[in-house]
C-alpha positions, 0 to 999 in steps of 0.5 A: 496492543500497538508498539512502535520504535523510533530510531535516528536511522528510521526517523523520516517525515512521519512522526512516530505518533502518526505512524502508530495511529495508522497502525491502529487503523490497519488493526481496526481494518483487520477486525481488531480492537486497539486497547493500548499503544506503546512507543520507544526511542532507541539508538537502534533496534535490539537484535533479540527483541527489537525493543529494549529489555526494560521496555519489554518488561513494561510491555509484558506487565501492561499486556496482562493489565489490559488483557491484550491477546495480540501485539502489533509492531509498526516495523517488520520483525526478524523471525528471531525477534518475532519468536522471542517476543511471542515467548516473552509476551505469551501472545501472538505477535504480528508486524506491520507486514503480516497485518497488511497481508492479512487485510489483503487476504480478506480484501482480495476478490479476484483469482489474480488478487488471491494469487498475489496475496498468497505469494506474498504470504508464502514469501513472508512465511518461508524464513519464519518456518523455523520458529514453528518447530523450535520446540522440537529441535535438538542440540548438537550436530552430526550423525544421529542428531537429526531430530523430527523437528528438523526433518519436518522443517525441511519438509515444510520449507520444500512445500512452501518453496514449491508453492511459491514456484507454482504461484509465480508460474500462475502469476506469470500467466496472468502477466502474459494475459494482461500484456495481451490486453494491453496490446489490444488496447494500444491497437485501439489507440485509447489512452490509459490513465491510472489512479494512484494515491495513498490508501483511503484517499478517495480514489474509488469514489473519484473513479465512480464519479468520473466513470459513472461506475460502481466500484466498491467504496468503503472508509477503510484502508485498502478497500480496493485491492483488485484493479478495475478499468472503465471508460471516461469521457474527457473535456475534449470529447475523447475517451480514455480508459481509467484504471483504479489500483491498490492504494499505497502506504508507508513502509509498504513491504517489498514482498507485497510490491513484488507479488503485485508486480502484475497489477502494478504493471498497469501503472507503467502502461498508463500514459498519465497518472492521476494522483489523488490526495486527501487534503483533510488528512493532517499527514497529506504532505507525507502521504503524497511524498510516500506515493511519489517515493513508491512510484520512483521505486517502481521506475515511474518517477518520469510519468506525467502526473495530474494531481487531484486534491480531494475531499475539499468539501470536508475542508470548507465551511458549510456555507462556503462555495469557493473551492479555493477557500480550502487552501486557507483552511488546510495549512499544507494544501498550498505546498501540494498545490505547487505541483503541476496540473492540480485540481481541487475536487470533491469526489463525493460531491462531484465538485471540480470534475470539469477542470480535472477532466480538462487537465487530463485531456491536456496532459494526454495531448502533451503525451501524444505530441511528445510521442509523435516527435519521438517517432519522427526524430531521425535515427 
């Protein structure tokens, strides 16, 4: 079962129905079968159960009716809310953060990817440990009231904190290793272009088409988790390095952003960002803004960006051969096209790639000119 709550404070560009639909895609990606979706509008989430008491009673009855054995909430729950909901519903309750982390754990292929996911999972788990031992806690305080549950809880917390410290140390080694690689690339003078975009926008397909590579492609959220870098030949005959990175998503947990710092530093190193947008998604404008907002949070809002409006082949009728005709068929494409340096492309059918490569070459040339001007500027 899926549960979403809309509040005046949390109401943004996304409609609650669309956010719940995306939660359903996440659930299916994790291997669940969605049987029901429930939504509620509240002035503010309740401290105890997140949803209202009446909605909780309705949810409990509905849970039994559809025989659901897990309930996913579209927002991050506090440890108390999660524990109370599980007690009331009698089944496992997971929030969006836990669901995303579960998908990441399944997708991570490299040692670095597994380290990053494990760190995020442990940081998510730490404040929730108390719920694991609530059935052993004793009332009261002072000498003689330290129960076995509290002792075990303290032991678990120490173990998790030690694990977090160890994982951070290992990831610091990864960061240093990556920094050496980046220094080597800079010495070679090959510019870096980083692919960014909403999850499942077609970044890996475009990466494969541009680089003649074989990066994993799947029509699921977060099919790519570990970064891959290959050479790409630009229209001016020069080479650049193209890096495929993890996709963004709305309500991306801060624990995930922090844990993936080593990977996301690849974006800060890039000279130009290539933002891929799926124009067939009816939330394309919202998805594009989510990516822009995430880049701003990472301090990358000033990076030069080339935009690829992808999947144009799916927006066109079979007989059409005019790529620009897609604009008339996709209501929001015109607003997206107002961005600077935009190419209409089909990564799957390799439409529009020459123009995209030309735009990348021009953007990299501008970066180099600005760099030289800055270098020559008097102190």
